[in-house]
C-alpha positions as CSV (number, residue, x, y, z in Angstrom):
1,M,7.7,3.0,61.4
2,P,9.5,-0.1,60.4
3,V,6.3,-2.1,60.0
4,H,5.4,0.3,57.2
5,H,8.3,-1.2,55.1
6,H,6.9,-4.7,55.4
7,R,3.3,-3.7,54.9
8,H,4.1,-1.6,51.8
9,L,5.6,-4.7,50.1
10,A,2.8,-7.0,51.3
11,V,0.0,-4.7,50.2
12,L,1.4,-3.2,47.0
13,G,3.8,-6.0,45.9
14,H,6.6,-3.6,45.0
15,A,9.2,-1.3,46.6
16,H,8.3,2.0,44.9
17,G,5.7,4.5,46.2
18,V,4.7,8.1,46.7
19,L,6.0,9.8,49.8
20,N,3.2,11.4,51.9
21,E,4.4,14.9,52.5
22,F,1.0,16.3,53.7
23,P,1.6,18.0,57.0
24,R,0.1,16.6,60.2
25,P,-0.5,18.6,63.4
26,R,2.8,20.1,64.5
27,G,4.2,18.9,61.3
28,G,5.0,15.4,62.7
29,T,8.3,16.9,63.9
30,T,7.9,17.0,67.7
31,I,10.9,15.5,69.4
32,R,10.0,13.5,72.5
33,L,12.3,11.9,75.1
34,P,11.0,8.9,77.2
35,R,12.1,8.5,80.8
36,I,11.3,5.6,83.1
37,R,11.3,6.7,86.7
38,G,9.7,4.9,89.7
39,G,8.3,2.2,87.5
40,R,6.3,4.7,85.3
41,L,7.0,6.2,81.9
42,H,7.3,9.9,81.6
43,V,7.6,11.6,78.2
44,L,9.3,15.0,77.8
45,E,8.4,17.0,74.7
46,L,11.2,19.3,73.7
47,P,9.8,22.8,72.9
48,G,9.6,23.7,69.2
49,Q,8.0,26.2,66.9
50,S,7.0,23.8,64.0
51,V,3.2,23.9,63.4
52,F,3.3,23.5,59.6
53,A,6.5,21.8,58.3
54,P,6.9,22.5,54.5
55,R,8.0,19.0,53.6
56,W,7.0,19.2,49.9
57,L,9.2,22.2,49.2
58,P,12.5,21.7,47.3
59,A,15.5,20.9,49.6
60,S,17.3,23.7,47.8
61,D,15.0,26.2,49.6
62,P,17.2,27.8,52.3
63,A,14.2,28.8,54.5
64,A,12.7,25.3,54.4
65,V,16.0,23.7,55.3
66,R,16.4,26.1,58.2
67,H,12.9,25.2,59.4
68,I,13.9,21.6,59.8
69,D,17.5,22.3,60.9
70,G,16.2,24.5,63.6
71,L,14.2,21.7,65.2
72,Y,17.3,19.5,65.6
73,D,19.5,22.4,66.6
74,A,17.1,23.5,69.3
75,A,16.9,19.9,70.6
76,L,20.7,19.6,70.7
77,L,21.0,22.8,72.7
78,H,18.4,21.6,75.3
79,A,19.8,20.3,78.5
80,E,17.7,17.1,78.7
81,P,18.9,14.8,75.9
82,S,21.5,12.2,76.9
83,A,24.7,11.7,75.1
84,Q,23.3,8.8,73.1
85,E,20.2,10.8,72.2
86,R,22.3,13.8,71.1
87,G,24.3,11.4,68.9
88,A,21.1,10.1,67.3
89,L,19.6,13.6,66.8
90,A,22.9,14.9,65.3
91,R,23.1,12.0,62.9
92,L,19.6,12.6,61.6
93,R,20.3,16.3,61.3
94,D,23.6,15.8,59.5
95,G,22.1,13.1,57.2
96,F,19.3,15.5,56.3
97,R,21.7,18.4,55.6
98,L,23.9,16.1,53.4
99,R,21.0,15.1,51.3
100,C,19.8,18.7,50.9
101,A,23.2,19.7,49.7
102,Q,23.3,17.0,47.1
103,G,20.2,18.6,45.4
104,G,17.3,17.2,43.5
105,L,15.1,16.3,46.4
106,T,12.3,17.7,48.4
107,I,12.5,18.4,52.2
108,G,10.4,15.4,52.8
109,E,12.5,13.1,50.7
110,A,15.7,14.3,52.4
111,L,14.1,13.6,55.8
112,W,12.8,10.2,54.7
113,Q,16.1,9.1,53.3
114,A,18.1,10.2,56.4
115,A,15.7,8.4,58.8
116,D,15.4,5.3,56.6
117,A,19.2,4.9,56.3
118,L,19.5,5.1,60.1
119,H,16.6,2.7,60.6
120,R,18.0,0.1,58.2
121,E,21.4,0.4,59.9
122,L,19.8,-0.4,63.3
123,V,17.6,-3.1,61.8
124,P,19.3,-4.6,58.7
125,S,16.4,-6.9,57.9
126,L,14.2,-4.0,56.9
127,P,13.3,-4.0,53.2
128,E,14.6,-1.1,51.2
129,L,11.9,1.2,49.7
130,T,12.1,4.0,47.2
131,L,9.6,6.7,48.0
132,T,9.3,9.8,45.7
133,S,7.6,13.1,46.4
134,L,4.2,13.5,44.6
135,T,5.6,16.9,43.3
136,R,8.1,14.9,41.3
137,S,6.2,11.7,40.5
138,P,4.2,11.2,37.3
139,V,1.4,10.0,39.5
140,R,0.5,13.6,40.1
141,R,-0.6,13.9,36.5
142,T,-2.8,10.8,36.9
143,L,-4.5,12.4,39.9
144,A,-4.9,15.8,38.3
145,D,-6.5,14.3,35.2
146,A,-8.9,12.2,37.4
147,L,-10.0,15.3,39.3
148,A,-10.4,17.2,36.0
149,R,-12.7,14.4,34.7
150,L,-14.7,14.0,38.0
151,P,-18.4,13.5,37.2
152,G,-20.2,16.8,37.7
153,G,-17.0,18.7,38.2
154,L,-14.6,19.1,41.1
155,L,-15.9,22.3,42.7
156,P,-19.6,21.3,42.6
157,T,-18.7,17.9,44.0
158,L,-16.8,19.5,46.9
159,A,-19.8,21.8,47.5
160,R,-22.2,18.9,47.6
161,W,-19.9,16.9,49.9
162,A,-19.6,19.9,52.3
163,E,-23.3,20.4,52.3
164,R,-23.9,16.7,53.3
165,E,-21.5,17.1,56.2
166,G,-22.9,20.5,57.2
167,R,-19.6,22.3,56.5
168,H,-19.3,25.9,55.2
169,M,-15.7,25.4,54.0
170,W,-13.1,22.7,53.7
171,P,-10.4,23.9,56.2
172,L,-7.4,22.1,54.6
173,L,-8.0,20.4,51.3
174,A,-4.3,20.5,50.3
175,V,-1.0,22.3,50.7
176,A,0.7,24.1,47.8
177,T,3.6,26.2,46.6
178,S,2.8,29.7,45.4
179,A,4.4,31.2,42.2
180,Q,6.8,32.9,44.6
181,G,7.8,29.6,46.2
182,I,5.9,30.2,49.4
183,P,4.1,27.3,51.2
184,V,0.3,27.9,51.4
185,R,-2.7,26.1,52.8
186,I,-5.5,25.4,50.3
187,R,-9.0,25.7,51.5
188,L,-10.9,26.0,48.3
189,H,-9.1,27.2,45.2
190,A,-10.2,27.4,41.6
191,H,-6.8,26.3,40.3
192,L,-6.4,23.2,42.3
193,I,-5.9,20.9,39.3
194,D,-3.3,23.1,37.6
195,L,-1.3,23.3,40.9
196,L,-1.4,19.5,41.2
197,D,-0.5,18.9,37.6
198,T,2.5,21.2,37.7
199,G,3.9,19.6,40.9
200,R,3.1,22.5,43.3
201,L,0.3,20.9,45.3
202,I,0.0,18.0,47.8
203,P,-3.6,16.9,48.0
204,G,-5.2,16.0,51.4
205,S,-7.1,12.8,51.9
206,R,-10.4,14.1,50.5
207,L,-8.9,15.2,47.2
208,T,-7.0,12.0,46.9
209,A,-10.1,10.0,47.5
210,L,-12.0,12.1,44.9
211,A,-9.3,11.4,42.3
212,E,-9.1,7.7,43.1
213,T,-12.9,7.4,42.9
214,S,-12.9,9.2,39.5
215,L,-10.3,6.8,38.2
216,H,-12.3,3.8,39.6
217,L,-15.5,5.0,37.9
218,D,-13.6,5.2,34.6
219,G,-12.6,1.6,34.9
220,T,-9.0,2.1,36.1
221,T,-7.8,-0.4,38.8
222,V,-7.1,1.5,42.0
223,R,-5.5,0.3,45.2
224,H,-5.1,2.6,48.1
225,F,-2.3,2.2,50.7
226,G,-3.1,4.2,53.8
227,N,-6.0,5.5,55.9
228,T,-9.2,6.5,54.1
229,Y,-11.2,8.0,57.0
230,G,-14.5,6.6,55.5
231,H,-14.1,8.8,52.4
232,F,-14.8,6.0,49.9
233,D,-18.0,5.2,51.7
234,A,-19.1,8.9,51.6
235,L,-18.2,9.2,47.9
236,S,-20.0,6.0,47.1
237,S,-23.2,7.6,48.4
238,L,-22.4,11.0,46.9
239,F,-22.0,9.6,43.4
240,A,-24.6,6.8,43.8
241,A,-21.9,4.4,42.9
242,P,-21.8,1.4,45.3
243,D,-18.6,0.0,43.7
244,A,-16.6,3.1,44.9
245,A,-16.9,1.8,48.5
246,R,-15.1,-1.4,47.4
247,I,-11.9,0.2,46.2
248,P,-9.2,-2.1,47.7
249,A,-7.8,-0.2,50.7
250,C,-6.3,-0.9,54.1
251,A,-8.6,-0.4,57.0
252,D,-7.7,2.8,58.9
253,D,-4.4,2.4,60.8
254,E,-3.9,-1.1,59.4
255,D,-1.5,0.1,56.6
256,S,1.1,0.3,59.3
257,W,1.6,0.7,63.0
258,H,4.3,1.1,65.6
259,Y,6.0,-2.3,66.2
260,A,6.3,-1.9,70.0
261,D,4.8,0.3,72.7
262,L,5.0,1.0,76.4
263,P,2.4,1.5,79.1
264,H,1.9,5.3,79.6
265,G,-0.6,6.7,82.1
266,G,-3.7,4.8,82.9
267,T,-4.8,3.0,79.7
268,S,-2.7,4.7,76.9
269,R,0.4,3.3,75.2
270,Y,3.5,5.1,74.1
271,P,5.1,4.0,70.8
272,L,8.8,3.3,70.3
273,H,10.3,5.8,67.9
274,L,13.5,5.8,65.7
275,I,15.4,8.4,67.8
276,E,14.7,6.4,71.0
277,L,15.8,3.1,69.5
278,A,18.9,4.8,68.0
279,A,19.9,5.9,71.5
280,C,19.8,2.3,72.8
281,S,22.6,-0.3,72.8
282,T,23.5,-2.8,70.0
283,D,21.8,-5.5,71.9
284,A,18.6,-3.5,71.9
285,H,18.9,-2.9,68.2
286,T,19.1,-6.7,67.7
287,A,16.1,-7.2,70.0
288,S,14.1,-4.8,67.9
289,E,14.4,-7.1,64.9
290,A,12.6,-9.8,66.8
291,L,9.9,-7.3,68.0
292,I,9.3,-6.1,64.4
293,A,8.9,-9.6,63.1
294,A,6.5,-10.5,65.9
295,S,4.5,-7.3,65.3
296,V,4.2,-8.0,61.6
297,T,3.0,-11.6,62.4
298,Q,0.4,-10.6,65.0
299,G,-0.7,-7.5,63.1
300,A,-0.4,-5.2,66.1
301,P,2.3,-3.6,68.3
302,V,4.2,-5.8,70.8
303,Q,3.3,-4.5,74.2
304,L,6.5,-4.0,76.3
305,E,6.8,-4.2,80.0
306,L,8.7,-1.4,81.7
307,K,12.2,-2.3,83.0
308,G,14.8,-0.1,84.6
309,D,15.4,2.0,81.5
310,L,14.4,2.0,77.8
311,D,17.3,-0.2,76.8
312,A,16.4,-2.8,79.3
313,T,12.7,-2.5,78.3
314,V,13.5,-3.2,74.6
315,R,15.8,-6.1,75.4
316,G,13.3,-7.5,77.9
317,G,10.6,-7.6,75.1
318,R,12.8,-9.8,73.0
319,A,13.5,-12.1,75.9
320,R,9.8,-12.5,76.6
321,L,9.2,-13.4,72.9
322,L,11.9,-16.1,73.1
323,R,10.4,-17.8,76.2
């Protein structure tokens, strides 16, 4: 999301950050193709098998590379993508492969760099960010140390938190890499801190909030970029520490947002993605810069009106802004 680049600099004041490689449902790798027919938007999801994309694994891992490669290869073999869409998909796949071959990155870093390069080619005004995997960032040791020093201990704290929410188990606290290099899901593990400290674990939002709260209680200045899902409020009560709820953070979904969206169905909106923009014309790429600037200014997506096709829809959005 291009707005993320601008918000990152506005909130944190610098261009360096930690790349979020925690998997989302379906791995955040679903490829969708929008079609405007009869004045309505129809979205085709290309079939894929990715439920749990191992973004934090090294890009030297052949199985992890094949996992991502397969998503693009399957899309390119599908009959539905247009020639322009195939070109965009192939460029992302090839950019990913090239970065994997160069070595020294994680799967997530290779994907981020390939997508970021294409985004800034389409929209040259985007600021350049440097995002590093937590598995390779020294920040991981700061978080691991904070969890090790958590008042009352990590496991008892997680148990108390679960009891308050009526849970028997945390279903996905983190993802990690086993000693054999296999990606695993962490529910509750006695060696969480060691895994994090050695760069083999990506904490979920609850563990991250626990570490940040621990640092805050020790007097360290903490600033959170991203959604918090109310975790700071919960921990403020859990630790009887009202200040924990005041850790500077973006409100949920205000760290970033899609810069433009289209009407889809009755009341829902469909966001404009990188692959879709890349398949549009140069004029639409130029139009997107104006849409991004307007979105950053108003703090919300620009709502586009459907035209004959996606290219005309994007260009029409810019024309409407200029009126």
